[in-house]
Backbone as ProteinMPNN parsed JSONL, in Angstrom:
{"seq_chain_A": "MNIRKLHDWNIDYEAARLLQLDFSSRIIFREIGDVKYVAGVDCSTEKKSTQIWAAVVVYDLLNHKVIEESTFRTETNFPYIPGLLSFREGPAVLEAIRRLSVEPDIFIFDGHGIAHPRNFGIASHIGLWLEKPAIGCAKSRLVGSAIQPAKAAGSMESLFFNEREVGLLLRTKDNVKPLWISPGHLVNIRDSADIVLKCCLRHRMPEPTRLAHIAVNRFRTSLSL", "coords_chain_A": {"N_chain_A": [[4.488, 17.417, -3.357], [1.272, 17.983, -4.762], [-1.66, 17.522, -3.025], [-4.958, 16.609, -3.003], [-7.866, 17.351, -0.987], [-10.037, 14.941, 0.132], [-11.871, 14.302, 2.122], [-12.832, 14.827, 5.587], [-10.804, 13.659, 8.296], [-11.61, 13.241, 10.868], [-13.788, 11.366, 11.809], [-16.374, 8.976, 12.736], [-16.671, 5.406, 13.342], [-18.843, 4.287, 11.878], [-19.351, 6.221, 9.96], [-16.936, 6.154, 8.603], [-16.976, 3.541, 7.54], [-19.157, 3.767, 5.773], [-18.171, 5.741, 4.063], [-16.099, 4.318, 2.811], [-17.589, 2.479, 1.324], [-18.909, 4.183, -0.396], [-16.782, 5.584, -1.71], [-15.423, 3.578, -2.927], [-16.526, 3.102, -5.383], [-15.341, 4.891, -7.021], [-12.882, 4.052, -7.831], [-10.485, 3.441, -10.298], [-9.427, 1.297, -12.903], [-6.613, 0.575, -14.861], [-4.202, 0.151, -17.573], [-0.684, 0.332, -16.984], [1.93, 2.436, -17.995], [5.372, 3.13, -18.75], [7.433, 2.88, -15.908], [9.395, 4.549, -13.574], [10.065, 5.823, -11.056], [9.294, 4.426, -8.073], [7.359, 4.467, -5.224], [7.65, 3.255, -1.976], [5.564, 2.542, 0.817], [5.118, 2.568, 4.275], [3.91, 1.947, 7.61], [4.236, 2.36, 11.192], [2.949, 1.296, 14.223], [1.087, 0.819, 17.291], [-1.469, -1.175, 18.716], [-2.767, -0.081, 21.023], [-1.713, 2.404, 21.133], [-1.573, 5.956, 20.493], [0.074, 7.071, 18.693], [1.4, 7.4, 15.439], [3.778, 6.359, 13.081], [5.152, 7.094, 9.955], [6.635, 6.216, 6.819], [8.068, 6.926, 3.662], [9.655, 5.785, 0.863], [11.33, 6.641, -2.047], [12.087, 4.958, -4.89], [14.334, 4.287, -7.463], [13.624, 2.503, -10.126], [14.86, 1.83, -12.437], [17.582, 2.223, -12.118], [18.067, 1.043, -9.749], [18.232, 2.224, -7.068], [17.894, 4.274, -4.097], [16.123, 7.296, -4.169], [14.92, 9.201, -2.627], [13.815, 9.832, 0.765], [11.203, 10.056, 3.11], [9.715, 10.95, 6.207], [7.25, 10.896, 8.834], [5.605, 11.744, 11.914], [2.701, 11.418, 13.905], [-0.229, 12.062, 15.945], [-3.142, 10.068, 16.607], [-6.639, 9.772, 16.885], [-8.266, 7.793, 16.042], [-9.454, 4.551, 16.488], [-7.856, 1.237, 16.581], [-8.999, -0.729, 14.184], [-9.569, -3.482, 12.327], [-9.756, -3.416, 8.799], [-10.304, -0.776, 8.709], [-7.966, 0.592, 8.789], [-6.75, 2.505, 7.271], [-7.871, 4.905, 7.977], [-6.722, 5.361, 10.342], [-3.985, 5.432, 9.8], [-3.748, 7.006, 7.523], [-3.548, 10.012, 7.61], [-0.86, 10.447, 8.57], [0.604, 9.124, 6.608], [-0.022, 10.641, 4.302], [1.085, 13.143, 4.991], [3.801, 12.486, 5.096], [4.205, 11.854, 2.417], [3.592, 14.303, 1.287], [5.812, 15.767, 1.797], [7.747, 15.041, 0.004], [10.143, 15.743, -2.543], [10.465, 14.645, -5.014], [8.268, 13.351, -7.415], [6.608, 10.416, -7.347], [6.027, 7.786, -9.749], [4.354, 5.687, -9.19], [2.812, 4.097, -6.345], [3.525, 1.717, -3.82], [1.937, 0.042, -1.323], [2.293, -1.26, 1.965], [0.038, -3.181, 2.49], [-3.457, -3.515, 1.628], [-5.312, -3.222, -1.489], [-8.019, -3.289, -3.403], [-8.673, -5.736, -2.427], [-10.364, -6.188, -0.035], [-12.796, -5.856, 2.587], [-14.72, -3.935, 1.859], [-13.769, -3.308, -0.608], [-11.818, -1.297, -0.502], [-9.103, -0.723, 0.549], [-6.044, 0.519, 2.095], [-4.327, 1.172, -0.015], [-6.097, 1.819, -2.094], [-7.529, 3.9, -0.887], [-5.592, 5.943, -0.243], [-4.439, 6.185, -2.73], [-6.558, 7.341, -4.143], [-6.772, 9.82, -2.879], [-4.345, 10.868, -3.722], [-4.558, 10.726, -6.457], [-2.961, 9.044, -7.997], [-1.364, 6.163, -9.429], [-1.624, 3.221, -7.477], [-0.705, 0.416, -5.505], [-1.596, -2.462, -3.599], [0.251, -4.45, -1.465], [0.536, -7.138, 0.4], [1.462, -9.12, 3.242], [-0.201, -10.986, 4.24], [-3.505, -12.471, 4.067], [-6.527, -10.623, 3.771], [-9.182, -10.712, 2.837], [-11.165, -12.992, 0.802], [-10.254, -15.775, -1.42], [-7.77, -18.053, -2.674], [-6.032, -20.426, -4.681], [-2.911, -22.034, -3.917], [-0.061, -20.75, -5.524], [2.269, -22.099, -7.936], [5.621, -23.253, -6.97], [7.682, -21.793, -8.065], [9.387, -18.688, -8.702], [7.468, -15.908, -9.711], [5.135, -17.273, -10.223], [1.59, -17.271, -10.035], [-1.766, -16.935, -8.735], [-5.239, -16.337, -9.106], [-7.032, -14.16, -6.902], [-10.054, -14.333, -5.34], [-13.047, -12.64, -4.305], [-16.25, -12.422, -3.118], [-17.163, -13.566, -5.513], [-15.669, -12.16, -7.394], [-12.724, -11.239, -9.13], [-10.152, -9.905, -7.301], [-7.485, -9.573, -6.994], [-4.145, -10.985, -6.882], [-2.472, -13.897, -5.823], [0.808, -14.022, -5.31], [3.928, -15.486, -6.014], [7.048, -14.365, -5.259], [9.672, -15.161, -5.08], [11.552, -18.232, -5.504], [10.099, -20.881, -3.747], [9.282, -19.406, -1.503], [6.965, -17.805, 0.826], [3.97, -16.721, -0.649], [2.828, -13.401, -1.797], [0.095, -11.145, -1.183], [-1.442, -9.514, -3.636], [-3.059, -6.599, -4.74], [-4.791, -4.291, -6.832], [-4.835, -0.769, -6.181], [-5.581, 1.812, -7.12], [-5.925, 3.322, -10.296], [-4.474, 1.409, -11.721], [-4.168, -1.887, -13.104], [-4.965, -5.368, -12.272], [-3.071, -7.306, -13.297], [-0.899, -5.691, -14.091], [-0.217, -4.681, -11.613], [0.869, -6.9, -10.315], [3.073, -7.417, -12.021], [4.642, -5.122, -11.677], [5.299, -5.302, -8.973], [6.799, -7.641, -9.028], [8.986, -6.788, -10.589], [10.188, -5.141, -8.779], [11.132, -6.826, -6.837], [14.115, -7.854, -5.755], [16.507, -9.251, -4.312], [15.006, -10.165, -2.292], [11.922, -11.32, -0.666], [9.952, -9.385, -0.364], [8.95, -6.417, -2.207], [11.416, -4.07, -3.137], [11.012, -1.206, -2.618], [8.972, -1.103, -0.567], [10.108, -2.77, 1.354], [12.373, -1.278, 2.049], [11.046, 0.986, 2.998], [9.859, -0.071, 5.258], [12.162, -0.585, 6.845], [13.004, 2.017, 7.092], [10.939, 3.313, 8.508], [10.978, 1.998, 10.964], [13.529, 2.615, 11.824], [13.241, 5.372, 12.09], [11.26, 5.516, 14.098], [12.64, 4.339, 16.233], [14.73, 6.151, 16.572], [13.421, 8.395, 17.586], [12.631, 7.531, 20.038], [14.849, 7.323, 21.562]], "CA_chain_A": [[3.319, 16.947, -4.163], [-0.052, 18.571, -4.485], [-2.556, 16.464, -2.565], [-6.281, 17.171, -2.809], [-8.571, 16.853, 0.188], [-11.236, 14.198, -0.212], [-12.8, 14.23, 3.249], [-12.252, 15.054, 6.914], [-10.38, 12.433, 8.953], [-12.209, 13.145, 12.185], [-15.1, 10.751, 11.659], [-16.531, 7.788, 13.586], [-16.547, 4.118, 12.703], [-19.931, 4.057, 10.877], [-19.12, 7.141, 8.83], [-15.787, 5.629, 7.868], [-17.414, 2.373, 6.751], [-19.992, 4.256, 4.71], [-17.295, 6.406, 3.145], [-15.428, 3.298, 2.011], [-18.565, 1.925, 0.414], [-19.17, 5.196, -1.389], [-15.606, 5.964, -2.482], [-14.904, 2.414, -3.71], [-17.025, 3.203, -6.767], [-14.516, 5.891, -7.775], [-11.621, 3.423, -8.169], [-10.305, 3.201, -11.745], [-8.396, 0.266, -13.269], [-6.104, 0.799, -16.217], [-2.862, -0.293, -17.805], [0.409, 1.263, -16.584], [3.004, 2.571, -18.959], [6.715, 3.042, -18.215], [7.565, 3.294, -14.505], [10.79, 4.733, -13.142], [10.107, 6.09, -9.63], [8.296, 3.67, -7.302], [7.397, 4.8, -3.806], [7.206, 2.254, -0.978], [4.963, 3.207, 1.935], [4.909, 1.678, 5.452], [3.622, 2.615, 8.878], [4.496, 1.634, 12.422], [2.041, 1.713, 15.275], [0.677, -0.181, 18.234], [-2.955, -1.192, 18.839], [-3.236, 0.77, 22.068], [-1.007, 3.684, 21.115], [-2.172, 7.012, 19.674], [1.102, 7.593, 17.8], [1.634, 6.776, 14.16], [4.983, 6.743, 12.365], [5.03, 6.727, 8.564], [7.827, 6.419, 5.991], [7.948, 6.784, 2.202], [10.936, 5.661, 0.154], [11.201, 6.685, -3.49], [13.085, 4.025, -5.413], [14.589, 4.363, -8.912], [13.527, 1.131, -10.556], [15.759, 1.605, -13.583], [18.963, 2.244, -11.654], [18.055, 0.3, -8.473], [18.801, 3.017, -5.967], [16.978, 5.146, -3.4], [16.183, 8.679, -4.576], [14.502, 10.127, -1.508], [13.087, 9.199, 1.895], [10.447, 11.003, 3.876], [9.075, 10.351, 7.393], [6.38, 11.796, 9.598], [4.958, 11.151, 13.061], [1.575, 12.236, 14.369], [-1.16, 11.454, 16.909], [-4.436, 9.733, 16.027], [-7.745, 9.367, 17.814], [-9.023, 6.713, 15.414], [-9.032, 3.274, 17.115], [-7.362, 0.14, 15.769], [-10.106, -1.509, 13.739], [-9.269, -4.137, 11.053], [-10.586, -2.975, 7.677], [-10.412, 0.693, 8.721], [-6.656, 1.06, 9.23], [-6.373, 3.694, 6.483], [-8.322, 6.097, 8.726], [-5.77, 5.535, 11.465], [-2.651, 5.683, 9.276], [-3.76, 7.887, 6.369], [-2.995, 11.372, 7.762], [0.585, 10.38, 8.669], [1.132, 8.744, 5.326], [-0.132, 11.792, 3.405], [2.061, 14.142, 5.344], [5.11, 12.043, 4.645], [4.238, 11.967, 0.978], [3.555, 15.725, 0.952], [7.208, 16.335, 1.99], [8.645, 14.558, -1.057], [10.461, 16.666, -3.621], [10.317, 13.884, -6.246], [6.916, 12.794, -7.545], [6.675, 9.008, -7.818], [5.11, 7.308, -10.809], [3.389, 4.715, -8.609], [3.041, 3.818, -4.913], [3.228, 0.366, -3.324], [1.62, 0.113, 0.086], [2.334, -2.507, 2.766], [-1.394, -3.29, 2.867], [-4.31, -4.043, 0.536], [-6.041, -2.342, -2.334], [-9.445, -3.663, -3.463], [-8.876, -7.013, -1.73], [-10.767, -5.555, 1.223], [-14.221, -6.149, 2.794], [-15.521, -2.962, 1.074], [-12.962, -2.996, -1.776], [-11.254, 0.058, -0.328], [-7.985, -0.707, 1.479], [-5.224, 1.749, 2.164], [-3.792, 1.57, -1.362], [-7.215, 2.472, -2.79], [-7.882, 5.126, -0.189], [-4.589, 6.988, -0.415], [-4.305, 6.371, -4.169], [-7.611, 8.24, -4.571], [-6.337, 11.132, -2.396], [-3.209, 11.343, -4.539], [-4.838, 10.576, -7.88], [-1.78, 8.412, -8.532], [-1.442, 4.725, -9.355], [-1.276, 2.659, -6.172], [-0.799, -1.038, -5.426], [-1.516, -3.065, -2.284], [1.151, -5.602, -1.405], [0.403, -7.546, 1.768], [2.065, -10.424, 3.555], [-1.244, -11.92, 4.686], [-4.807, -12.28, 3.436], [-7.59, -9.954, 4.51], [-10.447, -11.304, 2.371], [-11.062, -13.735, -0.42], [-9.632, -17.094, -1.46], [-6.96, -18.336, -3.844], [-5.232, -21.638, -4.507], [-1.533, -21.743, -3.804], [0.62, -20.802, -6.761], [3.438, -23.011, -8.02], [6.701, -22.824, -6.089], [8.655, -21.017, -8.816], [9.172, -17.263, -8.681], [6.64, -15.43, -10.789], [3.906, -18.0, -10.253], [0.498, -16.525, -9.424], [-3.113, -17.425, -8.864], [-6.24, -15.268, -8.865], [-7.657, -14.01, -5.619], [-11.478, -13.992, -5.554], [-13.838, -12.23, -3.156], [-17.638, -12.192, -3.563], [-17.222, -13.992, -6.915], [-14.997, -11.188, -8.23], [-11.265, -11.278, -9.01], [-9.732, -8.67, -6.701], [-6.027, -9.526, -6.913], [-3.403, -12.205, -7.164], [-1.528, -14.499, -4.827], [2.008, -13.996, -6.117], [5.215, -15.978, -5.454], [8.107, -13.465, -5.766], [10.945, -15.884, -5.099], [11.337, -19.651, -5.433], [9.884, -21.586, -2.456], [8.95, -18.532, -0.402], [5.532, -17.584, 0.963], [3.489, -15.728, -1.684], [2.277, -12.145, -1.331], [-1.269, -10.848, -1.667], [-1.349, -8.307, -4.454], [-4.327, -6.098, -5.282], [-4.687, -2.896, -7.294], [-5.511, 0.214, -5.321], [-6.197, 2.859, -7.957], [-5.248, 3.698, -11.567], [-3.646, 0.299, -12.184], [-4.998, -3.117, -13.113], [-4.469, -6.479, -11.455], [-1.863, -7.914, -13.838], [0.232, -4.747, -14.018], [0.162, -4.623, -10.161], [1.781, -8.033, -10.049], [4.255, -7.241, -12.792], [5.473, -4.075, -11.031], [5.838, -5.854, -7.718], [7.869, -8.597, -9.402], [10.145, -6.052, -11.01], [10.775, -4.501, -7.595], [11.69, -7.795, -5.934], [15.472, -8.178, -6.18], [17.046, -10.402, -3.562], [14.136, -10.462, -1.152], [10.547, -11.662, -0.955], [9.195, -8.151, -0.467], [9.425, -5.459, -3.2], [12.454, -3.23, -2.508], [10.552, 0.048, -2.059], [8.307, -1.268, 0.716], [11.094, -3.32, 2.261], [13.181, -0.165, 2.54], [10.205, 1.874, 3.803], [9.735, -0.743, 6.563], [13.397, -0.338, 7.558], [13.085, 3.45, 7.376], [9.965, 3.722, 9.556], [11.45, 1.466, 12.238], [14.68, 3.434, 12.196], [12.692, 6.665, 12.481], [10.597, 5.325, 15.372], [13.66, 4.075, 17.219], [15.488, 7.401, 16.798], [12.61, 9.304, 18.38], [12.432, 6.992, 21.372], [16.135, 7.378, 22.265]], "C_chain_A": [[2.064, 17.697, -3.791], [-1.03, 17.433, -4.176], [-3.933, 17.116, -2.314], [-6.921, 16.634, -1.543], [-9.911, 16.215, -0.211], [-12.314, 14.279, 0.871], [-12.062, 14.619, 4.548], [-11.886, 13.672, 7.492], [-11.028, 12.192, 10.31], [-13.658, 12.672, 12.086], [-15.179, 9.453, 12.484], [-16.564, 6.527, 12.704], [-17.604, 3.946, 11.605], [-19.76, 4.994, 9.699], [-17.945, 6.681, 7.979], [-16.177, 4.474, 6.971], [-18.266, 2.838, 5.586], [-19.177, 5.007, 3.619], [-16.564, 5.404, 2.233], [-16.399, 2.727, 0.98], [-18.851, 2.892, -0.736], [-17.994, 5.437, -2.323], [-15.081, 4.779, -3.316], [-15.386, 2.425, -5.148], [-16.212, 4.139, -7.633], [-13.175, 5.28, -8.22], [-11.587, 3.125, -9.66], [-9.191, 2.205, -11.97], [-7.92, 0.514, -14.67], [-4.692, 0.266, -16.337], [-1.844, 0.771, -17.422], [1.46, 1.269, -17.679], [4.357, 2.4, -18.274], [6.714, 3.585, -16.761], [9.024, 3.421, -14.148], [10.843, 4.879, -11.608], [8.945, 5.391, -8.905], [8.457, 4.042, -5.828], [6.874, 3.673, -2.973], [6.703, 2.997, 0.246], [4.72, 2.186, 3.07], [4.643, 2.527, 6.653], [4.012, 1.724, 10.037], [3.583, 2.195, 13.52], [1.778, 0.581, 16.223], [-0.819, -0.077, 18.467], [-3.452, -0.201, 19.857], [-2.577, 2.108, 22.155], [-1.739, 4.664, 20.241], [-1.154, 7.586, 18.676], [1.231, 6.732, 16.563], [2.927, 7.317, 13.521], [4.797, 6.27, 10.916], [6.357, 7.027, 7.855], [7.486, 6.137, 4.527], [9.347, 6.768, 1.626], [10.698, 5.664, -1.324], [12.406, 5.943, -4.082], [13.152, 4.156, -6.943], [14.667, 2.928, -9.435], [14.473, 0.802, -11.666], [17.202, 1.433, -13.116], [19.154, 1.57, -10.297], [18.812, 1.064, -7.37], [17.73, 3.913, -5.374], [17.241, 6.592, -3.834], [15.892, 9.62, -3.436], [13.766, 9.313, -0.467], [12.423, 10.32, 2.69], [9.757, 10.306, 5.051], [8.188, 11.379, 8.057], [5.775, 11.016, 10.787], [3.795, 12.062, 13.496], [0.764, 11.43, 15.408], [-2.487, 11.104, 16.171], [-5.426, 9.433, 17.121], [-8.58, 8.208, 17.265], [-8.53, 5.368, 15.989], [-8.492, 2.261, 16.093], [-8.526, -0.758, 15.419], [-9.754, -2.152, 12.373], [-10.273, -3.734, 9.973], [-10.704, -1.453, 7.628], [-9.011, 1.322, 9.058], [-6.209, 2.315, 8.429], [-6.814, 4.998, 7.205], [-7.428, 6.369, 9.911], [-4.411, 6.0, 10.924], [-2.609, 6.771, 8.193], [-3.171, 9.252, 6.583], [-1.465, 11.366, 7.87], [1.212, 10.046, 7.331], [1.111, 9.919, 4.328], [0.866, 12.861, 3.716], [3.462, 13.781, 4.97], [5.251, 12.181, 3.163], [4.316, 13.439, 0.569], [4.985, 16.351, 0.992], [8.19, 15.841, 0.894], [8.909, 15.699, -2.045], [10.364, 15.987, -5.031], [8.936, 13.258, -6.313], [7.008, 11.393, -8.094], [5.684, 8.749, -8.938], [4.002, 6.416, -10.236], [3.8, 4.477, -7.176], [2.739, 2.331, -4.664], [3.076, 0.453, -1.807], [1.799, -1.26, 0.751], [0.91, -2.675, 3.318], [-2.169, -3.757, 1.609], [-4.9, -2.891, -0.282], [-7.531, -2.712, -2.315], [-9.742, -5.009, -2.825], [-9.176, -6.687, -0.245], [-12.28, -5.817, 1.392], [-15.152, -5.19, 2.017], [-14.724, -2.497, -0.147], [-12.302, -1.602, -1.712], [-10.171, 0.039, 0.786], [-7.148, 0.519, 1.374], [-4.682, 2.154, 0.808], [-4.852, 2.214, -2.244], [-7.473, 3.83, -2.204], [-6.863, 6.219, -0.446], [-4.322, 7.21, -1.934], [-5.336, 7.355, -4.696], [-7.284, 9.67, -4.073], [-5.279, 11.697, -3.309], [-3.536, 11.476, -6.013], [-3.587, 10.095, -8.604], [-1.998, 6.884, -8.495], [-0.895, 4.206, -8.024], [-1.588, 1.147, -6.144], [-0.76, -1.451, -3.947], [-0.7, -4.289, -2.365], [1.253, -6.065, 0.043], [1.034, -8.905, 1.994], [1.014, -11.421, 4.011], [-2.575, -11.544, 4.091], [-5.72, -11.491, 4.353], [-8.961, -10.508, 4.149], [-10.148, -12.215, 1.159], [-10.365, -15.107, -0.284], [-8.867, -17.254, -2.749], [-6.252, -19.628, -3.617], [-3.761, -21.22, -4.443], [-0.836, -21.78, -5.145], [1.756, -21.792, -6.762], [4.594, -22.407, -7.258], [7.727, -21.933, -6.78], [8.334, -19.523, -8.743], [8.405, -16.803, -9.929], [5.307, -16.145, -10.917], [2.811, -17.211, -9.527], [-0.821, -17.216, -9.652], [-4.083, -16.323, -8.463], [-6.826, -15.33, -7.487], [-9.114, -13.551, -5.85], [-12.138, -13.631, -4.223], [-15.218, -11.847, -3.666], [-17.78, -12.428, -5.094], [-16.596, -12.989, -7.91], [-13.463, -11.355, -8.041], [-10.825, -9.909, -8.483], [-8.196, -8.553, -6.56], [-5.415, -10.844, -7.266], [-2.589, -12.633, -5.946], [-0.243, -14.757, -5.618], [3.237, -14.526, -5.381], [6.339, -15.167, -6.05], [9.454, -14.127, -5.823], [10.668, -17.393, -5.004], [11.151, -20.097, -3.972], [9.752, -20.633, -1.26], [7.454, -18.33, -0.315], [5.09, -16.494, -0.028], [2.975, -14.475, -0.991], [0.899, -11.943, -1.906], [-1.29, -9.497, -2.344], [-2.743, -7.888, -4.917], [-4.16, -4.671, -5.754], [-5.397, -1.979, -6.33], [-6.261, 1.178, -6.152], [-5.327, 3.11, -9.188], [-4.212, 2.684, -12.052], [-4.5, -0.953, -12.193], [-4.295, -4.255, -12.353], [-3.131, -7.014, -12.009], [-0.665, -6.979, -13.801], [0.693, -4.58, -12.57], [1.2, -5.711, -9.862], [3.098, -7.875, -10.791], [5.207, -6.248, -12.19], [6.068, -4.579, -9.741], [6.988, -6.823, -8.02], [9.151, -7.885, -9.814], [10.913, -5.395, -9.843], [11.395, -5.512, -6.627], [13.077, -8.244, -6.459], [15.945, -9.391, -5.443], [16.084, -10.883, -2.457], [12.714, -10.779, -1.605], [9.689, -10.413, -1.155], [9.787, -7.204, -1.569], [10.357, -4.444, -2.483], [11.903, -1.928, -1.977], [9.842, -0.089, -0.686], [9.197, -1.914, 1.768], [11.934, -2.186, 2.88], [12.357, 0.829, 3.369], [9.99, 1.245, 5.18], [10.986, -0.471, 7.449], [13.447, 1.118, 7.988], [12.169, 3.835, 8.532], [10.383, 3.161, 10.911], [12.662, 2.213, 12.732], [14.213, 4.791, 12.75], [12.047, 6.56, 13.87], [11.6, 5.096, 16.504], [14.425, 5.352, 17.559], [14.717, 8.382, 17.685], [12.363, 8.851, 19.798], [13.71, 6.98, 22.2], [16.195, 8.525, 23.235]], "O_chain_A": [[1.835, 18.006, -2.622], [-1.198, 16.508, -4.97], [-4.053, 18.049, -1.519], [-6.547, 15.559, -1.074], [-10.78, 16.856, -0.801], [-13.509, 14.319, 0.576], [-10.836, 14.72, 4.579], [-12.548, 12.67, 7.224], [-11.0, 11.079, 10.835], [-14.605, 13.44, 12.25], [-14.15, 8.905, 12.878], [-16.492, 6.606, 11.478], [-17.276, 3.498, 10.506], [-19.997, 4.603, 8.556], [-17.975, 6.814, 6.755], [-15.782, 4.41, 5.807], [-18.097, 2.323, 4.481], [-19.469, 4.908, 2.428], [-16.435, 5.629, 1.03], [-16.002, 2.521, -0.167], [-19.012, 2.485, -1.886], [-18.149, 5.491, -3.543], [-14.372, 4.981, -4.302], [-14.754, 1.842, -6.03], [-16.383, 4.171, -8.851], [-12.411, 5.941, -8.922], [-12.557, 2.612, -10.217], [-8.147, 2.255, -11.319], [-8.732, 0.651, -15.585], [-4.051, -0.038, -15.332], [-2.115, 1.967, -17.524], [1.825, 0.223, -18.217], [4.482, 1.621, -17.329], [6.084, 4.596, -16.452], [9.809, 2.504, -14.39], [11.577, 4.15, -10.94], [7.777, 5.726, -9.104], [9.547, 3.945, -5.263], [5.776, 3.173, -3.218], [7.322, 3.968, 0.68], [4.191, 1.098, 2.844], [5.079, 3.675, 6.733], [4.109, 0.504, 9.902], [3.473, 3.407, 13.704], [2.22, -0.539, 15.969], [-1.374, 1.02, 18.416], [-4.455, 0.471, 19.615], [-2.81, 2.874, 23.09], [-2.46, 4.258, 19.33], [-1.485, 8.485, 17.902], [1.179, 5.503, 16.627], [3.146, 8.525, 13.428], [4.329, 5.154, 10.689], [7.092, 7.942, 8.224], [6.716, 5.229, 4.211], [10.138, 7.673, 1.895], [9.967, 4.82, -1.841], [13.563, 6.262, -3.809], [12.124, 4.134, -7.619], [15.655, 2.229, -9.211], [14.86, -0.354, -11.842], [17.946, 0.608, -13.646], [20.263, 1.531, -9.764], [19.837, 0.63, -6.842], [16.77, 4.275, -6.054], [18.38, 7.058, -3.868], [16.51, 10.675, -3.287], [13.18, 8.269, -0.753], [13.005, 11.382, 2.909], [9.268, 9.187, 4.902], [8.356, 12.583, 7.866], [5.478, 9.825, 10.691], [3.893, 13.288, 13.46], [1.062, 10.269, 15.688], [-2.875, 11.79, 15.226], [-5.067, 8.894, 18.168], [-9.482, 7.707, 17.936], [-7.331, 5.088, 15.974], [-8.665, 2.432, 14.886], [-9.006, -1.492, 16.283], [-9.652, -1.442, 11.372], [-11.481, -3.716, 10.206], [-11.151, -0.897, 6.624], [-8.932, 2.447, 9.551], [-5.372, 3.084, 8.901], [-6.189, 6.047, 7.046], [-7.385, 7.487, 10.424], [-3.765, 6.86, 11.522], [-1.566, 7.386, 7.97], [-2.327, 9.653, 5.781], [-0.83, 12.243, 7.285], [2.236, 10.619, 6.96], [2.083, 10.161, 3.612], [1.449, 13.444, 2.802], [4.245, 14.642, 4.57], [6.308, 12.584, 2.678], [5.02, 13.786, -0.379], [5.279, 17.327, 0.301], [9.359, 16.226, 0.905], [8.027, 16.504, -2.342], [10.209, 16.65, -6.057], [8.484, 12.679, -5.325], [7.457, 11.211, -9.225], [4.65, 9.406, -9.05], [2.875, 6.397, -10.731], [4.967, 4.627, -6.816], [1.805, 1.773, -5.24], [3.988, 0.89, -1.105], [1.487, -2.291, 0.155], [0.635, -2.346, 4.471], [-1.595, -4.314, 0.673], [-4.973, -1.75, 0.176], [-8.219, -2.473, -1.323], [-10.902, -5.395, -2.689], [-8.348, -6.891, 0.643], [-12.972, -5.983, 0.387], [-16.232, -5.586, 1.577], [-14.975, -1.41, -0.668], [-12.24, -0.861, -2.693], [-10.313, 0.697, 1.816], [-7.485, 1.458, 0.654], [-4.585, 3.343, 0.507], [-4.528, 3.074, -3.063], [-7.621, 4.81, -2.934], [-7.238, 7.326, -0.833], [-4.011, 8.328, -2.345], [-5.035, 8.131, -5.603], [-7.511, 10.632, -4.807], [-5.31, 12.882, -3.639], [-2.889, 12.232, -6.738], [-3.195, 10.624, -9.644], [-2.724, 6.377, -7.64], [0.128, 4.667, -7.52], [-2.592, 0.687, -6.687], [-0.011, -0.888, -3.15], [-0.919, -5.118, -3.249], [1.975, -5.46, 0.836], [1.135, -9.728, 1.084], [1.321, -12.604, 4.155], [-2.759, -10.408, 3.652], [-5.691, -11.669, 5.571], [-9.798, -10.746, 5.02], [-9.056, -12.204, 0.591], [-9.956, -15.521, 0.8], [-9.23, -16.691, -3.782], [-5.887, -19.934, -2.481], [-3.422, -20.125, -4.891], [-0.995, -22.762, -5.87], [2.167, -22.275, -5.707], [4.584, -21.221, -6.929], [8.579, -21.364, -6.099], [7.167, -19.131, -8.725], [8.668, -17.255, -11.043], [4.429, -15.679, -11.644], [3.08, -16.558, -8.519], [-0.996, -17.973, -10.608], [-3.791, -15.493, -7.602], [-7.089, -16.409, -6.956], [-9.36, -12.518, -6.472], [-11.847, -14.212, -3.177], [-15.33, -11.016, -4.567], [-18.392, -11.652, -5.828], [-16.94, -12.969, -9.092], [-12.987, -11.582, -6.928], [-11.078, -8.882, -9.113], [-7.688, -7.547, -6.064], [-6.052, -11.712, -7.863], [-2.099, -11.813, -5.169], [-0.217, -15.618, -6.498], [3.553, -14.083, -4.277], [6.577, -15.264, -7.254], [10.318, -13.674, -6.574], [9.633, -17.785, -4.466], [11.933, -19.741, -3.091], [10.071, -21.009, -0.133], [6.733, -18.639, -1.263], [5.769, -15.482, -0.204], [2.721, -14.466, 0.214], [0.559, -12.479, -2.96], [-1.17, -8.46, -1.692], [-3.513, -8.706, -5.421], [-3.44, -3.902, -5.116], [-6.415, -2.336, -5.738], [-7.458, 1.375, -5.945], [-4.1, 3.103, -9.089], [-3.222, 3.034, -12.695], [-5.436, -1.085, -11.404], [-3.176, -4.1, -11.865], [-2.167, -7.154, -11.256], [0.453, -7.407, -13.515], [1.879, -4.359, -12.327], [2.241, -5.468, -9.253], [4.151, -8.176, -10.229], [6.419, -6.463, -12.173], [7.231, -4.305, -9.447], [8.016, -6.815, -7.343], [10.252, -8.3, -9.452], [12.114, -5.139, -9.928], [12.104, -5.121, -5.699], [13.174, -8.927, -7.478], [15.779, -10.501, -5.949], [16.339, -11.883, -1.787], [12.344, -10.545, -2.755], [8.806, -10.39, -2.013], [10.995, -7.216, -1.808], [10.086, -4.032, -1.355], [12.326, -1.546, -0.886], [10.082, 0.701, 0.227], [9.051, -1.629, 2.956], [12.163, -2.16, 4.089], [12.868, 1.438, 4.309], [9.944, 1.966, 6.177], [10.865, -0.168, 8.636], [13.873, 1.432, 9.099], [12.563, 4.586, 9.424], [10.151, 3.814, 11.928], [12.812, 2.427, 13.935], [14.735, 5.28, 13.752], [12.266, 7.422, 14.72], [11.419, 5.609, 17.609], [14.73, 5.596, 18.727], [15.326, 9.122, 18.456], [11.951, 9.631, 20.657], [13.679, 6.67, 23.391], [17.209, 8.713, 23.908]]}, "name": "protein", "num_of_chains": 1, "seq": "MNIRKLHDWNIDYEAARLLQLDFSSRIIFREIGDVKYVAGVDCSTEKKSTQIWAAVVVYDLLNHKVIEESTFRTETNFPYIPGLLSFREGPAVLEAIRRLSVEPDIFIFDGHGIAHPRNFGIASHIGLWLEKPAIGCAKSRLVGSAIQPAKAAGSMESLFFNEREVGLLLRTKDNVKPLWISPGHLVNIRDSADIVLKCCLRHRMPEPTRLAHIAVNRFRTSLSL"}
């Protein structure tokens, strides 16, 4: 994939925060057409470690099978700071994506999109680098508030932050904990939820990110043997 360079990664905390505030105005929301290849993205790291492992799994949503998997490991000097994790994980994620031979139609990140203190989580940040549709799909809340959706699969409630709807609290399976869904870039809120639901087969998590989580942990374990 061709990936444009938006900025240098070697910046400090204050510069990173200001960059998020600036770049968040570039995020575009739009309807998504047909989707076939969905890429799930996940990282593995430790708070006190300088190593980052990243994995990307390209999933064929029509035929329900993995098309490609890519992994990458690198070092980072950026500290673990909630709200700025994309500056810690971004370079590894982009290198893993760069190695793909298949170009995904959309990316789902194990993280947040605009449901973020500065409306610029990892799905927004990397989506902007890629100029591709990107969705944040997280297991826990970062900002905002929402009432609990009904217990049936497909139930959802709006997530609000600073009096703005920034995503949805989505129940993907009956009687399981809901997920926090927010658009990252080039996708709207409702389409983000619809795509995540289509990707949830037998599990609570969408299949592309579930498989990326398995892949990154397998990759990390293999390098530590």
